[in-house]
DORO-277617 format. One record per residue: residue number from 1; x, y, z of N, C-alpha, C in turn; residue in three letters. Coordinates in steps of 0.05 Angstrom, whole numbers, padded with zeros to 5 digits. Example, Ala and Ser with C-alpha at 12.3 -4.5 7.8 and 13.67 -1.06 7.14 Angstrom:
residues 2
REC    k     n_x     n_y     n_z    ca_x    ca_y    ca_z     c_x     c_y     c_z    r
REC    1   00264  -00114   00156   00246  -00090   00156   00264  -00066   00156  ALA
REC    2   00257  -00045   00142   00273  -00021   00143   00258   00001   00157  SER
//
This chain:
residues 316
REC    k     n_x     n_y     n_z    ca_x    ca_y    ca_z     c_x     c_y     c_z    r
REC    1   00780  -00493  -03076   00759  -00477  -03063   00768  -00448  -03060  UNK
REC    2   00752  -00430  -03070   00758  -00402  -03070   00752  -00390  -03042  UNK
REC    3   00766  -00368  -03035   00761  -00355  -03010   00732  -00344  -03009  UNK
REC    4   00721  -00343  -02985   00694  -00332  -02981   00696  -00302  -02987  UNK
REC    5   00678  -00291  -03004   00678  -00262  -03010   00677  -00246  -02985  UNK
REC    6   00694  -00225  -02983   00694  -00208  -02959   00678  -00183  -02964  UNK
REC    7   00667  -00179  -02988   00651  -00155  -02993   00634  -00161  -03018  UNK
REC    8   00612  -00146  -03020   00595  -00147  -03043   00582  -00120  -03047  UNK
REC    9   00571  -00116  -03070   00559  -00089  -03077   00529  -00090  -03079  UNK
REC   10   00517  -00070  -03068   00488  -00065  -03072   00487  -00038  -03086  UNK
REC   11   00485  -00039  -03113   00488  -00015  -03128   00515  -00003  -03124  UNK
REC   12   00518   00022  -03118   00544   00035  -03114   00555   00029  -03086  UNK
REC   13   00539   00018  -03068   00547   00013  -03040   00562  -00013  -03037  UNK
REC   14   00586  -00011  -03026   00602  -00035  -03020   00596  -00044  -02991  UNK
REC   15   00587  -00068  -02988   00580  -00079  -02962   00601  -00101  -02954  UNK
REC   16   00612  -00098  -02930   00632  -00117  -02921   00619  -00138  -02903  UNK
REC   17   00624  -00163  -02910   00612  -00185  -02895   00622  -00185  -02866  UNK
REC   18   00646  -00176  -02861   00657  -00175  -02834   00640  -00156  -02817  UNK
REC   19   00632  -00133  -02828   00615  -00115  -02813   00588  -00126  -02807  UNK
REC   20   00576  -00140  -02826   00550  -00152  -02822   00552  -00173  -02800  UNK
REC   21   00573  -00189  -02801   00577  -00209  -02780   00579  -00198  -02752  UNK
REC   22   00594  -00176  -02749   00597  -00163  -02723   00570  -00152  -02714  UNK
REC   23   00555  -00140  -02732   00529  -00128  -02725   00510  -00150  -02715  UNK
REC   24   00510  -00173  -02729   00492  -00195  -02720   00501  -00206  -02693  UNK
REC   25   00527  -00207  -02689   00538  -00217  -02664   00530  -00200  -02640  UNK
REC   26   00533  -00173  -02644   00525  -00154  -02623   00495  -00156  -02617  UNK
REC   27   00479  -00159  -02639   00450  -00161  -02635   00443  -00186  -02619  UNK
REC   28   00456  -00208  -02626   00451  -00233  -02612   00457  -00230  -02582  UNK
REC   29   00480  -00218  -02576   00488  -00215  -02548   00468  -00197  -02533  UNK
REC   30   00458  -00177  -02546   00439  -00159  -02533   00413  -00174  -02527  UNK
REC   31   00403  -00189  -02546   00378  -00203  -02542   00381  -00225  -02521  UNK
REC   32   00403  -00240  -02522   00407  -00262  -02504   00411  -00252  -02475  UNK
REC   33   00426  -00231  -02472   00430  -00220  -02445   00404  -00209  -02434  UNK
REC   34   00389  -00196  -02451   00363  -00186  -02442   00344  -00208  -02433  UNK
REC   35   00345  -00230  -02447   00328  -00253  -02439   00337  -00264  -02412  UNK
REC   36   00363  -00266  -02408   00373  -00277  -02383   00366  -00259  -02360  UNK
REC   37   00367  -00233  -02364   00359  -00215  -02343   00330  -00217  -02336  UNK
REC   38   00313  -00217  -02357   00284  -00219  -02353   00276  -00245  -02340  UNK
REC   39   00289  -00267  -02347   00283  -00293  -02335   00288  -00293  -02305  UNK
REC   40   00306  -00275  -02296   00312  -00274  -02268   00299  -00250  -02254  UNK
REC   41   00280  -00238  -02268   00264  -00217  -02256   00276  -00189  -02255  UNK
REC   42   00297  -00184  -02269   00309  -00158  -02270   00298  -00141  -02293  UNK
REC   43   00296  -00115  -02288   00287  -00097  -02309   00306  -00096  -02332  UNK
REC   44   00295  -00092  -02356   00312  -00090  -02380   00309  -00064  -02395  UNK
REC   45   00293  -00045  -02383   00288  -00020  -02397   00314  -00003  -02400  UNK
REC   46   00334  -00008  -02384   00359   00007  -02384   00379  -00005  -02403  UNK
REC   47   00374  -00029  -02413   00393  -00045  -02428   00401  -00033  -02455  UNK
REC   48   00382  -00023  -02470   00388  -00013  -02497   00408   00010  -02496  UNK
REC   49   00403   00029  -02478   00421   00052  -02476   00449   00044  -02468  UNK
REC   50   00451   00026  -02448   00477   00016  -02440   00491   00001  -02462  UNK
REC   51   00476  -00015  -02476   00487  -00033  -02497   00500  -00016  -02519  UNK
REC   52   00488   00006  -02527   00500   00022  -02548   00528   00033  -02540  UNK
REC   53   00530   00042  -02515   00555   00052  -02505   00576   00030  -02502  UNK
REC   54   00567   00006  -02494   00585  -00017  -02492   00596  -00025  -02519  UNK
REC   55   00579  -00025  -02540   00588  -00032  -02567   00609  -00012  -02576  UNK
REC   56   00603   00014  -02572   00622   00035  -02581   00649   00032  -02566  UNK
REC   57   00647   00026  -02540   00671   00023  -02524   00687  -00002  -02532  UNK
REC   58   00672  -00023  -02538   00685  -00048  -02547   00700  -00045  -02573  UNK
REC   59   00687  -00032  -02592   00700  -00028  -02619   00724  -00009  -02616  UNK
REC   60   00720   00012  -02601   00742   00031  -02597   00766   00018  -02583  UNK
REC   61   00761   00003  -02562   00782  -00011  -02548   00796  -00032  -02565  UNK
REC   62   00779  -00048  -02579   00790  -00069  -02596   00808  -00058  -02618  UNK
REC   63   00799  -00036  -02630   00815  -00025  -02651   00841  -00011  -02640  UNK
REC   64   00838   00002  -02618   00861   00016  -02606   00883  -00003  -02599  UNK
REC   65   00877  -00025  -02586   00897  -00045  -02578   00909  -00058  -02603  UNK
REC   66   00893  -00063  -02623   00904  -00075  -02648   00923  -00056  -02661  UNK
REC   67   00917  -00031  -02663   00935  -00011  -02676   00961  -00009  -02660  UNK
REC   68   00959  -00008  -02633   00983  -00006  -02617   01001  -00030  -02620  UNK
REC   69   00988  -00054  -02622   01004  -00079  -02625   01016  -00081  -02653  UNK
REC   70   01006  -00066  -02672   01017  -00066  -02699   01025  -00038  -02707  UNK
REC   71   01037  -00024  -02689   01043   00005  -02693   01061   00010  -02716  UNK
REC   72   01080  -00008  -02721   01099  -00003  -02743   01085  -00002  -02770  UNK
REC   73   01065  -00020  -02773   01050  -00020  -02798   01033   00005  -02801  UNK
REC   74   01019   00012  -02780   01001   00035  -02782   01015   00062  -02782  UNK
REC   75   01040   00062  -02773   01056   00086  -02775   01062   00092  -02805  UNK
REC   76   01066   00071  -02820   01071   00075  -02849   01045   00075  -02865  UNK
REC   77   01023   00067  -02853   00997   00066  -02867   00976   00079  -02850  UNK
REC   78   00978   00104  -02843   00959   00117  -02825   00931   00117  -02835  UNK
REC   79   00927   00115  -02861   00900   00115  -02873   00885   00090  -02866  UNK
REC   80   00898   00069  -02856   00885   00044  -02850   00878   00042  -02820  UNK
REC   81   00884   00062  -02805   00879   00061  -02776   00849   00056  -02770  UNK
REC   82   00831   00069  -02785   00802   00066  -02780   00789   00046  -02798  UNK
REC   83   00804   00031  -02814   00793   00012  -02833   00786  -00014  -02820  UNK
REC   84   00767  -00013  -02802   00759  -00037  -02787   00745  -00058  -02804  UNK
REC   85   00735  -00049  -02828   00721  -00068  -02845   00741  -00089  -02857  UNK
REC   86   00767  -00084  -02854   00786  -00104  -02862   00794  -00123  -02840  UNK
REC   87   00781  -00120  -02817   00788  -00135  -02793   00806  -00120  -02776  UNK
REC   88   00818  -00133  -02756   00836  -00120  -02738   00823  -00109  -02713  UNK
REC   89   00809  -00126  -02699   00797  -00118  -02673   00807  -00138  -02652  UNK
REC   90   00819  -00127  -02631   00830  -00144  -02610   00808  -00150  -02589  UNK
REC   91   00804  -00176  -02584   00784  -00184  -02565   00790  -00173  -02537  UNK
REC   92   00816  -00174  -02530   00824  -00164  -02503   00821  -00134  -02501  UNK
REC   93   00826  -00120  -02523   00822  -00091  -02523   00793  -00084  -02520  UNK
REC   94   00775  -00100  -02533   00747  -00095  -02530   00738  -00099  -02501  UNK
REC   95   00748  -00120  -02488   00741  -00125  -02460   00751  -00103  -02442  UNK
REC   96   00775  -00094  -02448   00788  -00074  -02431   00772  -00048  -02430  UNK
REC   97   00759  -00041  -02452   00743  -00017  -02453   00713  -00022  -02446  UNK
REC   98   00703  -00045  -02455   00674  -00050  -02453   00665  -00057  -02425  UNK
REC   99   00681  -00074  -02411   00673  -00084  -02385   00669  -00061  -02365  UNK
REC  100   00689  -00043  -02361   00685  -00021  -02342   00661  -00004  -02350  UNK
REC  101   00658   00001  -02376   00635   00017  -02386   00609   00004  -02378  UNK
REC  102   00607  -00022  -02383   00582  -00037  -02377   00577  -00037  -02347  UNK
REC  103   00597  -00041  -02330   00593  -00042  -02301   00583  -00015  -02291  UNK
REC  104   00595   00007  -02300   00586   00033  -02291   00557   00039  -02299  UNK
REC  105   00551   00034  -02324   00524   00040  -02334   00503   00021  -02322  UNK
REC  106   00510  -00004  -02317   00491  -00023  -02305   00485  -00014  -02276  UNK
REC  107   00505  -00005  -02262   00500   00003  -02234   00482   00028  -02233  UNK
REC  108   00484   00045  -02253   00466   00068  -02255   00438   00061  -02264  UNK
REC  109   00437   00044  -02284   00411   00038  -02296   00395   00017  -02281  UNK
REC  110   00409  -00001  -02267   00395  -00022  -02253   00409  -00028  -02227  UNK
REC  111   00407  -00010  -02207   00422  -00013  -02182   00415  -00038  -02167  UNK
REC  112   00391  -00050  -02172   00383  -00074  -02157   00398  -00099  -02168  UNK
REC  113   00412  -00096  -02190   00428  -00118  -02202   00457  -00116  -02192  UNK
REC  114   00465  -00134  -02173   00492  -00133  -02163   00513  -00138  -02185  UNK
REC  115   00535  -00125  -02183   00556  -00127  -02203   00565  -00156  -02207  UNK
REC  116   00570  -00170  -02184   00578  -00198  -02186   00558  -00215  -02201  UNK
REC  117   00533  -00211  -02195   00512  -00227  -02208   00511  -00220  -02238  UNK
REC  118   00514  -00195  -02244   00513  -00186  -02272   00536  -00199  -02288  UNK
REC  119   00560  -00200  -02277   00583  -00211  -02290   00579  -00241  -02294  UNK
REC  120   00568  -00255  -02274   00562  -00284  -02278   00542  -00288  -02300  UNK
REC  121   00523  -00270  -02302   00502  -00273  -02323   00512  -00267  -02351  UNK
REC  122   00531  -00248  -02352   00541  -00240  -02379   00562  -00259  -02390  UNK
REC  123   00575  -00274  -02372   00597  -00291  -02381   00589  -00312  -02402  UNK
REC  124   00567  -00327  -02398   00558  -00345  -02419   00550  -00331  -02445  UNK
REC  125   00538  -00307  -02442   00530  -00291  -02465   00555  -00284  -02482  UNK
REC  126   00576  -00276  -02469   00601  -00269  -02483   00612  -00293  -02498  UNK
REC  127   00612  -00317  -02485   00623  -00340  -02498   00606  -00349  -02522  UNK
REC  128   00579  -00347  -02519   00562  -00354  -02542   00566  -00334  -02565  UNK
REC  129   00569  -00308  -02557   00572  -00288  -02578   00599  -00291  -02591  UNK
REC  130   00620  -00298  -02576   00646  -00302  -02589   00646  -00326  -02608  UNK
REC  131   00631  -00347  -02600   00629  -00370  -02618   00616  -00362  -02644  UNK
REC  132   00595  -00346  -02642   00581  -00336  -02666   00599  -00316  -02681  UNK
REC  133   00612  -00299  -02666   00628  -00278  -02678   00652  -00288  -02693  UNK
REC  134   00664  -00311  -02684   00687  -00322  -02698   00679  -00331  -02726  UNK
REC  135   00655  -00342  -02729   00646  -00351  -02755   00637  -00328  -02773  UNK
REC  136   00626  -00307  -02761   00615  -00285  -02776   00634  -00261  -02777  UNK
REC  137   00657  -00264  -02763   00676  -00242  -02763   00702  -00250  -02777  UNK
REC  138   00722  -00260  -02762   00747  -00267  -02775   00745  -00287  -02798  UNK
REC  139   00725  -00305  -02797   00722  -00324  -02818   00715  -00310  -02845  UNK
REC  140   00704  -00286  -02843   00695  -00272  -02867   00711  -00247  -02872  UNK
REC  141   00735  -00245  -02861   00751  -00221  -02865   00776  -00227  -02881  UNK
REC  142   00790  -00206  -02889   00816  -00209  -02902   00837  -00220  -02883  UNK
REC  143   00852  -00240  -02892   00873  -00253  -02877   00863  -00264  -02850  UNK
REC  144   00841  -00278  -02851   00829  -00288  -02826   00839  -00316  -02818  UNK
REC  145   00855  -00329  -02835   00865  -00355  -02828   00890  -00355  -02812  UNK
REC  146   00898  -00379  -02804   00922  -00382  -02788   00947  -00389  -02804  UNK
REC  147   00964  -00405  -02794   00989  -00413  -02808   00982  -00430  -02833  UNK
REC  148   01000  -00430  -02853   00995  -00447  -02876   00994  -00476  -02869  UNK
REC  149   00979  -00491  -02884   00976  -00520  -02879   00969  -00534  -02905  UNK
REC  150   00977  -00559  -02907   00970  -00576  -02930   00950  -00598  -02921  UNK
REC  151   00941  -00596  -02897   00922  -00616  -02887   00894  -00613  -02900  UNK
REC  152   00878  -00633  -02899   00852  -00633  -02912   00833  -00612  -02902  UNK
REC  153   00837  -00604  -02877   00819  -00584  -02865   00827  -00555  -02871  UNK
REC  154   00849  -00552  -02886   00857  -00525  -02893   00836  -00510  -02910  UNK
REC  155   00834  -00484  -02906   00815  -00468  -02921   00830  -00444  -02934  UNK
REC  156   00817  -00433  -02954   00828  -00409  -02968   00816  -00384  -02956  UNK
REC  157   00833  -00364  -02952   00823  -00338  -02942   00833  -00315  -02960  UNK
REC  158   00816  -00296  -02963   00823  -00273  -02979   00847  -00259  -02968  UNK
REC  159   00866  -00252  -02985   00890  -00238  -02977   00912  -00257  -02967  UNK
REC  160   00908  -00283  -02967   00928  -00302  -02958   00932  -00323  -02980  UNK
REC  161   00957  -00331  -02984   00964  -00350  -03005   00962  -00378  -02994  UNK
REC  162   00949  -00396  -03009   00948  -00424  -03002   00929  -00430  -02979  UNK
REC  163   00927  -00456  -02973   00909  -00465  -02951   00920  -00455  -02924  UNK
REC  164   00901  -00449  -02907   00907  -00439  -02880   00892  -00455  -02859  UNK
REC  165   00904  -00456  -02835   00889  -00469  -02813   00865  -00452  -02807  UNK
REC  166   00841  -00464  -02807   00816  -00448  -02803   00813  -00441  -02773  UNK
REC  167   00830  -00423  -02763   00829  -00416  -02735   00802  -00405  -02726  UNK
REC  168   00789  -00388  -02742   00762  -00379  -02733   00743  -00401  -02728  UNK
REC  169   00743  -00422  -02744   00725  -00445  -02740   00733  -00460  -02715  UNK
REC  170   00759  -00464  -02711   00768  -00478  -02687   00760  -00462  -02662  UNK
REC  171   00764  -00436  -02663   00758  -00420  -02639   00727  -00419  -02634  UNK
REC  172   00712  -00420  -02655   00683  -00420  -02652   00674  -00446  -02637  UNK
REC  173   00686  -00468  -02644   00680  -00493  -02631   00689  -00492  -02602  UNK
REC  174   00713  -00481  -02597   00723  -00479  -02570   00705  -00461  -02553  UNK
REC  175   00697  -00438  -02564   00680  -00419  -02549   00653  -00432  -02543  UNK
REC  176   00643  -00447  -02562   00617  -00459  -02557   00619  -00481  -02535  UNK
REC  177   00642  -00495  -02534   00646  -00515  -02513   00648  -00501  -02486  UNK
REC  178   00661  -00478  -02484   00663  -00463  -02459   00635  -00453  -02451  UNK
REC  179   00620  -00444  -02470   00592  -00436  -02465   00576  -00458  -02452  UNK
REC  180   00577  -00482  -02464   00563  -00505  -02454   00572  -00511  -02425  UNK
REC  181   00598  -00509  -02420   00609  -00514  -02393   00597  -00494  -02373  UNK
REC  182   00596  -00469  -02381   00586  -00448  -02362   00556  -00453  -02356  UNK
REC  183   00541  -00460  -02376   00512  -00464  -02372   00508  -00489  -02354  UNK
REC  184   00525  -00509  -02358   00524  -00533  -02341   00530  -00525  -02312  UNK
REC  185   00551  -00510  -02307   00558  -00502  -02280   00536  -00485  -02268  UNK
REC  186   00526  -00466  -02284   00505  -00448  -02274   00480  -00464  -02264  UNK
REC  187   00472  -00484  -02279   00449  -00499  -02272   00454  -00517  -02248  UNK
REC  188   00479  -00526  -02245   00486  -00541  -02221   00485  -00523  -02197  UNK
REC  189   00494  -00499  -02200   00494  -00480  -02177   00465  -00472  -02170  UNK
REC  190   00448  -00471  -02189   00420  -00462  -02184   00404  -00483  -02169  UNK
REC  191   00413  -00508  -02168   00398  -00529  -02155   00415  -00543  -02134  UNK
REC  192   00403  -00549  -02112   00416  -00565  -02091   00416  -00595  -02100  UNK
REC  193   00432  -00612  -02087   00432  -00640  -02094   00404  -00653  -02093  UNK
REC  194   00386  -00643  -02075   00359  -00654  -02072   00340  -00643  -02093  UNK
REC  195   00350  -00625  -02110   00333  -00614  -02131   00319  -00588  -02124  UNK
REC  196   00321  -00579  -02099   00309  -00554  -02091   00325  -00530  -02102  UNK
REC  197   00312  -00508  -02104   00325  -00484  -02115   00345  -00472  -02095  UNK
REC  198   00369  -00466  -02104   00389  -00454  -02087   00389  -00424  -02094  UNK
REC  199   00385  -00407  -02074   00384  -00378  -02078   00404  -00364  -02061  UNK
REC  200   00412  -00341  -02070   00429  -00324  -02054   00458  -00333  -02052  UNK
REC  201   00467  -00352  -02069   00494  -00362  -02066   00514  -00342  -02077  UNK
REC  202   00539  -00344  -02067   00560  -00325  -02075   00566  -00326  -02105  UNK
REC  203   00573  -00304  -02116   00579  -00302  -02145   00609  -00307  -02150  UNK
REC  204   00616  -00309  -02175   00644  -00311  -02183   00652  -00337  -02196  UNK
REC  205   00637  -00359  -02190   00645  -00385  -02201   00643  -00386  -02231  UNK
REC  206   00620  -00376  -02242   00616  -00377  -02271   00636  -00358  -02285  UNK
REC  207   00639  -00334  -02275   00658  -00315  -02287   00686  -00325  -02285  UNK
REC  208   00694  -00335  -02262   00722  -00345  -02259   00728  -00368  -02278  UNK
REC  209   00709  -00387  -02281   00712  -00409  -02299   00715  -00399  -02328  UNK
REC  210   00699  -00380  -02335   00701  -00368  -02362   00728  -00355  -02367  UNK
REC  211   00738  -00341  -02347   00764  -00327  -02350   00786  -00347  -02354  UNK
REC  212   00786  -00369  -02338   00807  -00389  -02340   00806  -00403  -02367  UNK
REC  213   00782  -00413  -02374   00779  -00429  -02399   00785  -00412  -02423  UNK
REC  214   00774  -00388  -02425   00778  -00371  -02448   00807  -00361  -02450  UNK
REC  215   00819  -00355  -02427   00847  -00346  -02427   00865  -00368  -02437  UNK
REC  216   00861  -00392  -02429   00877  -00415  -02439   00873  -00418  -02469  UNK
REC  217   00848  -00416  -02477   00842  -00420  -02506   00856  -00399  -02523  UNK
REC  218   00854  -00374  -02515   00866  -00353  -02531   00897  -00354  -02532  UNK
REC  219   00909  -00360  -02508   00938  -00362  -02508   00948  -00385  -02524  UNK
REC  220   00935  -00408  -02521   00944  -00432  -02536   00939  -00429  -02566  UNK
REC  221   00916  -00419  -02574   00910  -00415  -02602   00931  -00396  -02615  UNK
REC  222   00936  -00374  -02601   00956  -00355  -02612   00983  -00368  -02615  UNK
REC  223   00991  -00383  -02595   01018  -00395  -02596   01020  -00417  -02618  UNK
REC  224   00999  -00433  -02621   01001  -00455  -02639   00996  -00448  -02668  UNK
REC  225   00976  -00430  -02673   00966  -00427  -02700   00968  -00398  -02711  UNK
REC  226   00974  -00379  -02694   00973  -00351  -02704   00998  -00336  -02699  UNK
REC  227   01015  -00344  -02680   01038  -00328  -02672   01058  -00324  -02694  UNK
REC  228   01070  -00301  -02695   01091  -00294  -02714   01115  -00287  -02698  UNK
REC  229   01138  -00298  -02705   01163  -00293  -02690   01169  -00263  -02689  UNK
REC  230   01174  -00253  -02665   01181  -00225  -02662   01158  -00205  -02665  UNK
REC  231   01133  -00215  -02668   01110  -00198  -02671   01099  -00190  -02644  UNK
REC  232   01098  -00164  -02639   01089  -00154  -02613   01060  -00162  -02607  UNK
REC  233   01043  -00161  -02627   01015  -00168  -02623   01011  -00196  -02613  UNK
REC  234   01026  -00215  -02624   01023  -00243  -02616   01032  -00247  -02587  UNK
REC  235   01054  -00234  -02580   01064  -00235  -02552   01044  -00223  -02532  UNK
REC  236   01032  -00201  -02540   01013  -00188  -02522   00988  -00205  -02518  UNK
REC  237   00979  -00219  -02539   00955  -00236  -02537   00961  -00259  -02518  UNK
REC  238   00984  -00272  -02521   00991  -00294  -02503   00995  -00285  -02474  UNK
REC  239   01007  -00261  -02471   01010  -00250  -02444   00983  -00244  -02431  UNK
REC  240   00965  -00232  -02447   00938  -00226  -02438   00923  -00251  -02430  UNK
REC  241   00926  -00272  -02446   00912  -00297  -02440   00921  -00309  -02414  UNK
REC  242   00948  -00309  -02410   00959  -00320  -02385   00950  -00303  -02361  UNK
REC  243   00950  -00276  -02364   00941  -00259  -02343   00911  -00264  -02336  UNK
REC  244   00895  -00269  -02356   00867  -00275  -02352   00863  -00301  -02336  UNK
REC  245   00880  -00321  -02343   00878  -00346  -02329   00885  -00343  -02299  UNK
REC  246   00906  -00327  -02293   00914  -00323  -02266   00893  -00308  -02250  UNK
REC  247   00881  -00287  -02263   00860  -00272  -02250   00835  -00289  -02245  UNK
REC  248   00828  -00306  -02265   00805  -00323  -02262   00810  -00344  -02240  UNK
REC  249   00834  -00355  -02238   00840  -00374  -02217   00838  -00362  -02189  UNK
REC  250   00848  -00337  -02187   00845  -00323  -02161   00816  -00318  -02154  UNK
REC  251   00800  -00311  -02174   00771  -00307  -02169   00758  -00333  -02160  UNK
REC  252   00765  -00355  -02172   00754  -00381  -02164   00761  -00388  -02135  UNK
REC  253   00786  -00383  -02128   00795  -00389  -02100   00779  -00372  -02081  UNK
REC  254   00775  -00346  -02087   00760  -00329  -02070   00731  -00338  -02068  UNK
REC  255   00719  -00345  -02092   00691  -00354  -02092   00688  -00380  -02076  UNK
REC  256   00708  -00398  -02077   00706  -00423  -02062   00706  -00417  -02032  UNK
REC  257   00722  -00399  -02023   00722  -00392  -01995   00695  -00381  -01986  UNK
REC  258   00684  -00363  -02002   00658  -00351  -01995   00636  -00372  -01996  UNK
REC  259   00639  -00392  -02014   00619  -00414  -02016   00620  -00430  -01990  UNK
REC  260   00643  -00436  -01980   00645  -00452  -01956   00632  -00438  -01932  UNK
REC  261   00637  -00412  -01930   00624  -00397  -01908   00593  -00396  -01912  UNK
REC  262   00585  -00393  -01937   00556  -00391  -01943   00543  -00418  -01938  UNK
REC  263   00555  -00439  -01946   00543  -00466  -01942   00541  -00472  -01912  UNK
REC  264   00562  -00465  -01897   00561  -00470  -01868   00538  -00455  -01855  UNK
REC  265   00533  -00431  -01865   00512  -00415  -01853   00484  -00423  -01862  UNK
REC  266   00482  -00438  -01884   00455  -00445  -01895   00449  -00475  -01893  UNK
REC  267   00466  -00491  -01880   00460  -00519  -01877   00436  -00523  -01859  UNK
REC  268   00420  -00544  -01863   00397  -00549  -01846   00406  -00553  -01817  UNK
REC  269   00389  -00545  -01798   00396  -00549  -01769   00403  -00578  -01763  UNK
REC  270   00424  -00582  -01748   00432  -00608  -01741   00453  -00620  -01759  UNK
REC  271   00457  -00608  -01783   00477  -00618  -01801   00505  -00609  -01792  UNK
REC  272   00526  -00624  -01798   00553  -00617  -01790   00560  -00589  -01799  UNK
REC  273   00569  -00572  -01781   00577  -00545  -01787   00555  -00525  -01789  UNK
REC  274   00530  -00534  -01784   00507  -00515  -01787   00505  -00498  -01762  UNK
REC  275   00499  -00472  -01765   00495  -00455  -01742   00469  -00462  -01728  UNK
REC  276   00466  -00457  -01703   00442  -00464  -01688   00419  -00444  -01693  UNK
REC  277   00395  -00455  -01690   00371  -00437  -01692   00361  -00434  -01720  UNK
REC  278   00335  -00428  -01722   00322  -00422  -01747   00305  -00397  -01743  UNK
REC  279   00293  -00389  -01765   00276  -00365  -01763   00247  -00373  -01761  UNK
REC  280   00242  -00398  -01756   00214  -00407  -01754   00203  -00419  -01779  UNK
REC  281   00218  -00416  -01801   00208  -00427  -01826   00225  -00450  -01835  UNK
REC  282   00244  -00458  -01817   00261  -00481  -01824   00288  -00471  -01836  UNK
REC  283   00290  -00445  -01842   00314  -00434  -01853   00333  -00426  -01830  UNK
REC  284   00359  -00426  -01835   00378  -00419  -01814   00373  -00391  -01804  UNK
REC  285   00383  -00386  -01780   00380  -00359  -01769   00396  -00339  -01786  UNK
REC  286   00388  -00313  -01784   00402  -00293  -01799   00389  -00288  -01826  UNK
REC  287   00364  -00295  -01830   00351  -00290  -01855   00334  -00264  -01852  UNK
REC  288   00324  -00255  -01875   00308  -00231  -01876   00278  -00238  -01876  UNK
REC  289   00271  -00263  -01870   00243  -00271  -01871   00236  -00285  -01896  UNK
REC  290   00253  -00282  -01917   00247  -00295  -01943   00263  -00321  -01945  UNK
REC  291   00279  -00327  -01925   00295  -00351  -01926   00322  -00347  -01939  UNK
REC  292   00328  -00323  -01949   00353  -00317  -01962   00374  -00309  -01942  UNK
REC  293   00398  -00316  -01946   00420  -00310  -01927   00442  -00296  -01942  UNK
REC  294   00454  -00276  -01930   00477  -00263  -01943   00499  -00260  -01923  UNK
REC  295   00510  -00282  -01914   00530  -00281  -01893   00558  -00273  -01902  UNK
REC  296   00562  -00272  -01929   00589  -00266  -01939   00590  -00239  -01953  UNK
REC  297   00570  -00223  -01950   00571  -00196  -01962   00570  -00196  -01992  UNK
REC  298   00554  -00213  -02004   00553  -00213  -02033   00538  -00189  -02043  UNK
REC  299   00522  -00176  -02026   00506  -00154  -02035   00481  -00163  -02050  UNK
REC  300   00477  -00189  -02052   00455  -00200  -02066   00443  -00223  -02050  UNK
REC  301   00430  -00217  -02028   00420  -00239  -02011   00401  -00258  -02025  UNK
REC  302   00390  -00249  -02047   00373  -00267  -02063   00374  -00259  -02092  UNK
REC  303   00396  -00267  -02105   00400  -00259  -02133   00380  -00270  -02152  UNK
REC  304   00364  -00290  -02144   00345  -00302  -02162   00317  -00291  -02157  UNK
REC  305   00313  -00274  -02137   00287  -00263  -02132   00281  -00240  -02150  UNK
REC  306   00257  -00238  -02159   00249  -00215  -02175   00251  -00190  -02156  UNK
REC  307   00262  -00168  -02167   00264  -00144  -02150   00237  -00134  -02140  UNK
REC  308   00216  -00139  -02155   00190  -00130  -02147   00176  -00149  -02128  UNK
REC  309   00190  -00171  -02122   00178  -00190  -02103   00163  -00212  -02117  UNK
REC  310   00167  -00214  -02144   00152  -00235  -02159   00165  -00262  -02155  UNK
REC  311   00157  -00280  -02172   00165  -00308  -02170   00194  -00311  -02179  UNK
REC  312   00207  -00332  -02168   00234  -00338  -02176   00234  -00352  -02203  UNK
REC  313   00257  -00349  -02217   00260  -00363  -02243   00288  -00374  -02244  UNK
REC  314   00291  -00398  -02254   00317  -00410  -02257   00324  -00417  -02285  UNK
REC  315   00310  -00406  -02304   00315  -00413  -02332   00342  -00404  -02340  UNK
REC  316   00357  -00420  -02355   00384  -00414  -02363   00384  -00400  -02390  UNK
//
């Protein structure tokens, strides 16, 4: 089986399949995130402008970290520093630049969207986009495979000799599994055990789960199938993955504490741990008249309400 072509020509123009794959992935993330925002009643008129800056920041950060991790090579080949069509984009570098850019621009463009809620909403989008991007990015680039293998599942990659472990395919399956897990958790959070809609709950559970799961995935994949002895880039990826797991675990612990306080404040009157009194509508005391409670300072007393006061939506 021959390697998948990494480029083709349209007349004199050389088109790289890696670039097309990245463009499609970014487009998918933009459309999917916009849909999730609209389903929950948030404005999306600010999204296009923010998204362009986030893409630029992601590519710049991803390339910068990759070059720094492989500085010895690029010191001797400075002409390849900007050759991103050959691959060489660090996912962690993209996050390092893109996340702060997105947070700042989202707060300016849509102040009614709390940062915690936005991060919970974007986490499944990122996992779905990474699943797609693994297949349309590294799978279609030069030297996209992992360690050599003689197993039946080995694939050929341009620029690499012999069969290679199809790491991009494996990572795509892993990322899709994490995406499914996040959507499952999100839908469980959106509904109480009796099936009623749960609103105003503390954020961080979805994002924290994504950080832990993806961090483990990246560190383990790098160690098992991609790591090169003495290679700084491999060590940095594993260290970044472990750091992400620790940060995600800390976020989950914090979210759990806020959940306990929130649940105690929103339990029906008479239930164990429930505060006394209601607002006349059957909701616990301390509401704003809509039945939403914000006892833990989430800044989003009703993250599922439309900012304009419209109907709630729980579509995933």
